[in-house]
C-alpha positions in Angstrom: 29.8 25.7 112.3 31.6 27.9 110.3 33.0 30.3 113.3 34.2 26.6 114.4 35.7 25.2 111.2 37.4 28.8 110.7 38.6 28.7 114.6 40.6 24.3 114.3 41.4 26.3 111.4 43.6 29.2 112.4 44.2 26.1 115.8 46.1 24.2 113.5 48.2 26.7 111.3 49.1 28.2 113.7 50.2 25.3 116.1 51.7 23.8 112.5 54.1 27.3 112.2 55.6 27.3 116.1 55.9 23.7 115.8 58.2 24.2 112.3 61.1 26.3 113.1 62.8 25.2 115.9 66.4 26.6 117.9 68.2 23.3 116.3 67.4 22.8 113.4 71.2 23.3 111.8 71.7 23.8 108.3 73.2 21.1 106.6 77.4 21.8 104.7 77.5 20.2 101.5 80.4 17.8 101.3 83.3 18.9 99.0 84.8 16.3 95.8 87.8 16.3 95.1 90.3 15.0 91.3 87.7 16.8 89.4 88.2 14.3 85.9 86.8 14.7 83.0 86.0 13.3 79.7 84.9 14.3 76.0 83.5 11.8 74.2 81.1 11.9 70.3 78.8 13.6 71.7 78.8 13.8 76.0 81.3 15.1 78.3 81.3 12.6 81.3 82.7 12.9 84.6 84.6 11.6 87.3 85.2 12.5 90.6 87.0 10.6 94.3 84.2 10.3 96.2 84.6 11.6 99.5 85.6 9.3 103.3 82.6 11.5 104.8 80.0 9.1 105.5 76.3 12.3 104.4 77.8 12.5 100.6 75.0 10.9 98.5 73.9 13.1 95.9 76.3 15.2 94.1 74.1 18.6 92.0 75.3 18.9 88.8 73.8 22.1 87.1 75.2 23.8 83.1 74.0 25.9 81.1 72.1 25.4 78.5 72.0 26.6 75.3 68.8 25.0 72.9 66.5 26.5 75.9 68.5 28.6 77.2 67.9 28.0 80.5 70.5 26.5 83.6 69.7 22.3 83.7 70.4 20.8 87.0 70.9 16.9 87.7 71.9 15.0 90.5 74.8 12.7 90.2 74.6 9.4 93.3 76.3 7.7 94.8 76.1 4.6 93.4 76.5 6.0 89.6 80.7 4.3 90.2 81.3 8.5 90.0 81.0 9.0 86.5 78.0 11.6 84.3 77.4 12.5 81.0 76.5 15.5 79.1 75.8 16.3 75.6 78.6 17.8 74.6 76.8 21.2 73.7 76.7 22.1 77.1 78.5 24.6 79.3 79.4 22.0 83.1 79.8 24.3 86.1 80.5 22.4 89.2 
């Protein structure tokens, strides 16, 4: 019984590995944003940008270094956020 279980487990792993790698898999190229503007307000930095005409744009990743926790923070801004995103003023924003 144990040998049968091991055999079927290995067969399942083999099938998953064969079907997971297809020749037609292509990586999506990220869309560039344009007309990036920033406004400083009390305690935050607001980023504004123009939404690209590309219909594949749904999210924008914004990353910055947070000195309080001493590591890089990543946030997603959706196309539905009206092209604005606020961050605390002490953050160094890198796009």
